[in-house]
Short mmCIF file of the C-alpha atoms (twelve columns), coordinates in Angstrom:
data_MODEL
# 
_entry.id   MODEL 
# 
loop_
_atom_site.group_PDB 
_atom_site.id 
_atom_site.type_symbol 
_atom_site.label_atom_id 
_atom_site.label_alt_id 
_atom_site.label_comp_id 
_atom_site.label_asym_id 
_atom_site.label_seq_id 
_atom_site.Cartn_x 
_atom_site.Cartn_y 
_atom_site.Cartn_z 
_atom_site.pdbx_PDB_model_num 
ATOM 1   C CA . ALA A 1   -26.745 1.067  77.590  1 
ATOM 2   C CA . PHE A 2   -25.202 4.666  79.324  1 
ATOM 3   C CA . PHE A 3   -21.640 2.799  78.612  1 
ATOM 4   C CA . ASN A 4   -20.637 6.508  76.999  1 
ATOM 5   C CA . LEU A 5   -23.274 9.092  78.051  1 
ATOM 6   C CA . GLN A 6   -21.196 12.370 78.574  1 
ATOM 7   C CA . ASP A 7   -24.063 14.786 79.776  1 
ATOM 8   C CA . LEU A 8   -25.758 13.287 82.588  1 
ATOM 9   C CA . LYS A 9   -28.487 15.676 84.019  1 
ATOM 10  C CA . VAL A 10  -31.441 14.900 86.215  1 
ATOM 11  C CA . LYS A 11  -32.936 17.332 87.375  1 
ATOM 12  C CA . CYS A 12  -36.130 17.061 89.137  1 
ATOM 13  C CA . GLU A 13  -39.157 19.885 90.697  1 
ATOM 14  C CA . VAL A 14  -39.902 21.239 93.587  1 
ATOM 15  C CA . TYR A 15  -42.755 18.424 94.368  1 
ATOM 16  C CA . VAL A 16  -40.334 15.429 94.285  1 
ATOM 17  C CA . GLU A 17  -39.050 14.737 97.620  1 
ATOM 18  C CA . PHE A 18  -37.100 12.164 97.701  1 
ATOM 19  C CA . LEU A 19  -35.077 10.820 94.920  1 
ATOM 20  C CA . PRO A 20  -33.539 7.883  95.643  1 
ATOM 21  C CA . GLU A 21  -30.021 6.384  95.997  1 
ATOM 22  C CA . GLN A 22  -30.401 3.382  93.323  1 
ATOM 23  C CA . VAL A 23  -30.843 6.363  90.826  1 
ATOM 24  C CA . PHE A 24  -27.729 7.826  91.750  1 
ATOM 25  C CA . GLU A 25  -25.774 4.611  91.979  1 
ATOM 26  C CA . PHE A 26  -26.626 3.283  88.479  1 
ATOM 27  C CA . PHE A 27  -25.835 6.017  86.699  1 
ATOM 28  C CA . PHE A 28  -22.764 6.094  88.175  1 
ATOM 29  C CA . GLN A 29  -22.051 2.782  87.734  1 
ATOM 30  C CA . GLN A 30  -23.404 2.443  84.278  1 
ATOM 31  C CA . CYS A 31  -21.263 6.439  83.340  1 
ATOM 32  C CA . HIS A 32  -17.997 5.717  82.464  1 
ATOM 33  C CA . HIS A 33  -16.809 8.129  79.880  1 
ATOM 34  C CA . LEU A 34  -18.922 12.037 81.914  1 
ATOM 35  C CA . LYS A 35  -17.591 14.881 80.878  1 
ATOM 36  C CA . ILE A 36  -20.547 16.540 82.633  1 
ATOM 37  C CA . VAL A 37  -22.722 16.078 85.911  1 
ATOM 38  C CA . GLN A 38  -25.648 17.987 86.786  1 
ATOM 39  C CA . TYR A 39  -27.546 16.397 89.257  1 
ATOM 40  C CA . ILE A 40  -30.310 18.564 91.458  1 
ATOM 41  C CA . GLY A 41  -33.132 16.780 93.494  1 
ATOM 42  C CA . PRO A 42  -33.843 16.395 97.029  1 
ATOM 43  C CA . ILE A 43  -30.294 14.091 97.884  1 
ATOM 44  C CA . ASP A 44  -29.736 15.356 101.494 1 
ATOM 45  C CA . TRP A 45  -29.094 11.236 101.885 1 
ATOM 46  C CA . ILE A 46  -25.870 11.448 100.615 1 
ATOM 47  C CA . VAL A 47  -22.862 11.698 102.709 1 
ATOM 48  C CA . HIS A 48  -18.736 11.680 101.889 1 
ATOM 49  C CA . GLU A 49  -19.355 7.582  101.922 1 
ATOM 50  C CA . ASP A 50  -21.610 7.771  98.605  1 
ATOM 51  C CA . ILE A 51  -18.659 9.900  96.872  1 
ATOM 52  C CA . LEU A 52  -15.609 7.517  97.862  1 
ATOM 53  C CA . ASP A 53  -18.560 4.207  96.608  1 
ATOM 54  C CA . VAL A 54  -18.348 5.998  93.126  1 
ATOM 55  C CA . PHE A 55  -15.045 6.060  92.613  1 
ATOM 56  C CA . SER A 56  -14.947 2.673  94.052  1 
ATOM 57  C CA . ASN A 57  -16.676 2.092  90.282  1 
ATOM 58  C CA . ASN A 58  -16.186 4.422  88.465  1 
ATOM 59  C CA . SER A 59  -13.076 6.862  88.207  1 
ATOM 60  C CA . LEU A 60  -14.737 9.510  86.537  1 
ATOM 61  C CA . ALA A 61  -11.607 10.537 84.743  1 
ATOM 62  C CA . GLU A 62  -13.145 12.815 82.199  1 
ATOM 63  C CA . VAL A 63  -15.242 14.966 84.276  1 
ATOM 64  C CA . GLU A 64  -15.154 18.369 83.714  1 
ATOM 65  C CA . MET A 65  -18.329 20.293 85.612  1 
ATOM 66  C CA . PHE A 66  -19.082 18.338 88.367  1 
ATOM 67  C CA . VAL A 67  -23.148 19.781 90.737  1 
ATOM 68  C CA . LEU A 68  -24.827 17.851 92.748  1 
ATOM 69  C CA . ALA A 69  -27.708 19.828 93.777  1 
ATOM 70  C CA . ASN A 70  -29.845 19.981 96.909  1 
ATOM 71  C CA . THR A 71  -33.368 21.005 97.181  1 
ATOM 72  C CA . SER A 72  -34.046 19.429 100.075 1 
ATOM 73  C CA . SER A 73  -35.140 21.098 103.180 1 
ATOM 74  C CA . GLU A 74  -32.530 19.045 105.144 1 
ATOM 75  C CA . GLN A 75  -29.298 19.430 104.929 1 
ATOM 76  C CA . MET A 76  -26.773 17.692 102.772 1 
ATOM 77  C CA . ASN A 77  -23.678 16.404 104.737 1 
ATOM 78  C CA . LEU A 78  -20.998 16.905 102.547 1 
ATOM 79  C CA . GLY A 79  -17.939 18.983 102.768 1 
ATOM 80  C CA . MET A 80  -14.345 19.413 101.784 1 
ATOM 81  C CA . PRO A 81  -13.280 15.746 101.967 1 
ATOM 82  C CA . THR A 82  -15.626 15.522 99.212  1 
ATOM 83  C CA . VAL A 83  -14.324 18.815 97.588  1 
ATOM 84  C CA . LEU A 84  -11.090 17.258 98.391  1 
ATOM 85  C CA . LEU A 85  -11.506 14.685 96.465  1 
ATOM 86  C CA . LEU A 86  -13.143 15.090 92.981  1 
ATOM 87  C CA . LEU A 87  -10.115 18.329 92.715  1 
ATOM 88  C CA . GLU A 88  -8.129  15.382 93.667  1 
ATOM 89  C CA . LYS A 89  -9.284  12.668 91.122  1 
ATOM 90  C CA . CYS A 90  -11.212 14.775 88.308  1 
ATOM 91  C CA . LYS A 91  -7.951  16.743 87.026  1 
ATOM 92  C CA . ASN A 92  -10.073 17.284 84.310  1 
ATOM 93  C CA . LEU A 93  -12.758 19.140 86.319  1 
ATOM 94  C CA . ILE A 94  -13.242 23.625 86.121  1 
ATOM 95  C CA . GLY A 95  -16.543 23.393 87.856  1 
ATOM 96  C CA . LEU A 96  -17.421 22.549 90.514  1 
ATOM 97  C CA . GLY A 97  -20.914 23.195 92.240  1 
ATOM 98  C CA . ASP A 98  -23.771 23.364 93.766  1 
ATOM 99  C CA . LEU A 99  -21.313 24.568 97.539  1 
ATOM 100 C CA . LYS A 100 -23.985 26.627 98.478  1 
ATOM 101 C CA . THR A 101 -26.345 23.347 99.330  1 
ATOM 102 C CA . TRP A 102 -22.822 21.199 100.056 1 
ATOM 103 C CA . LYS A 103 -23.188 22.263 103.877 1 
ATOM 104 C CA . LYS A 104 -19.891 20.686 105.990 1 
ATOM 105 C CA . LEU A 105 -18.728 23.649 104.134 1 
ATOM 106 C CA . ASP A 106 -17.406 25.791 106.385 1 
ATOM 107 C CA . PHE A 107 -18.366 29.256 104.514 1 
ATOM 108 C CA . PHE A 108 -22.187 27.628 104.292 1 
ATOM 109 C CA . ASP A 109 -23.023 25.624 107.612 1 
ATOM 110 C CA . PRO A 110 -24.305 28.840 109.917 1 
ATOM 111 C CA . GLU A 111 -23.010 26.404 112.101 1 
ATOM 112 C CA . SER A 112 -19.642 27.004 111.696 1 
ATOM 113 C CA . GLU A 113 -17.422 30.164 112.901 1 
ATOM 114 C CA . HIS A 114 -16.603 30.748 109.381 1 
ATOM 115 C CA . PHE A 115 -19.496 30.812 108.123 1 
ATOM 116 C CA . PHE A 116 -18.928 33.588 105.188 1 
ATOM 117 C CA . LYS A 117 -16.402 34.514 106.318 1 
ATOM 118 C CA . SER A 118 -12.745 34.754 104.634 1 
ATOM 119 C CA . GLU A 119 -10.361 33.224 106.882 1 
ATOM 120 C CA . SER A 120 -12.713 29.707 106.498 1 
ATOM 121 C CA . THR A 121 -11.184 26.316 104.660 1 
ATOM 122 C CA . PHE A 122 -13.513 26.672 101.770 1 
ATOM 123 C CA . SER A 123 -12.244 30.831 101.191 1 
ATOM 124 C CA . LYS A 124 -9.082  29.802 101.782 1 
ATOM 125 C CA . LEU A 125 -9.011  26.808 99.147  1 
ATOM 126 C CA . LYS A 126 -10.907 29.201 96.567  1 
ATOM 127 C CA . LYS A 127 -7.818  32.235 96.871  1 
ATOM 128 C CA . ASP A 128 -5.130  29.765 96.479  1 
ATOM 129 C CA . ALA A 129 -6.840  28.061 93.340  1 
ATOM 130 C CA . VAL A 130 -5.673  31.952 92.233  1 
ATOM 131 C CA . LYS A 131 -3.547  31.751 93.223  1 
ATOM 132 C CA . LYS A 132 -1.881  28.508 91.458  1 
ATOM 133 C CA . ASN A 133 -3.870  29.706 88.646  1 
ATOM 134 C CA . TRP A 134 -5.932  26.487 88.589  1 
ATOM 135 C CA . ASP A 135 -8.723  26.586 86.360  1 
ATOM 136 C CA . ILE A 136 -11.626 26.255 87.991  1 
ATOM 137 C CA . ASP A 137 -14.960 27.279 89.046  1 
ATOM 138 C CA . PHE A 138 -16.623 27.013 92.385  1 
ATOM 139 C CA . ASP A 139 -19.419 29.391 91.657  1 
ATOM 140 C CA . LEU A 140 -21.424 26.501 88.934  1 
ATOM 141 C CA . ASP A 141 -24.963 26.532 90.482  1 
ATOM 142 C CA . ASN A 142 -28.280 24.889 89.268  1 
# 
């Protein structure tokens, strides 16, 4: 029923305490022509393996904008492996976010020695993207 859907926006209000994994899986298994993905809610349960599972069922080949924003008070454990995977698999990607809610990115991880520092792996990736003239925005938010 959602095979040709191009724009997916799931946004939960603050009072929603939990967004079931089945909702995430359902849309990514059904929607093979997505261009815009905005998935905003209490998604602290998402880990890198969940993103790998998405790619086992859906190439996301047409995705241009991909935003996963965690609104939970618990941390979402996505980091550089997920950023690099999305850059590799989504050739049309021009926007990625809401990375400040991805607590395993060294730049946004308060426990990292590179927290908000230009030496962080994430900062280096952003600088490299500018140097190589990539058309991508890493600073999307919800």
